[in-house]
C-alpha angles and dihedrals in degrees: 000000000000120000112242090227092057090047097046108013101091128124123246096269093051092045089055092048092048090047091053090049090051091051094047101038103021093247144026109242116243091236090060091049090050094048092048095048110088091353095184093051100044116348102065098039092047092046090050091050091049090050091052092048095046099039107020128095113306141147086238122076121242088251092054091050091049090049091050090050092048091048093050091046089052092049089051091047089239117158091208 
């Protein structure tokens, strides 16, 4: 279930960006909508954490981490 506010509560700049994504890709992924809604509260901190996990020091290569993420996304039937 997606909250209506997350689906429709974006400012003008984000609405334009999401509209362009919809035109180019046919849809704007839910994860993008979530990250763009209340960016200072959730989007930026979560994006920074994701960047650290995916690109920071690790015994796994960047490729392995990307493969793990893609596999989990596929298991969850996530288009992202």
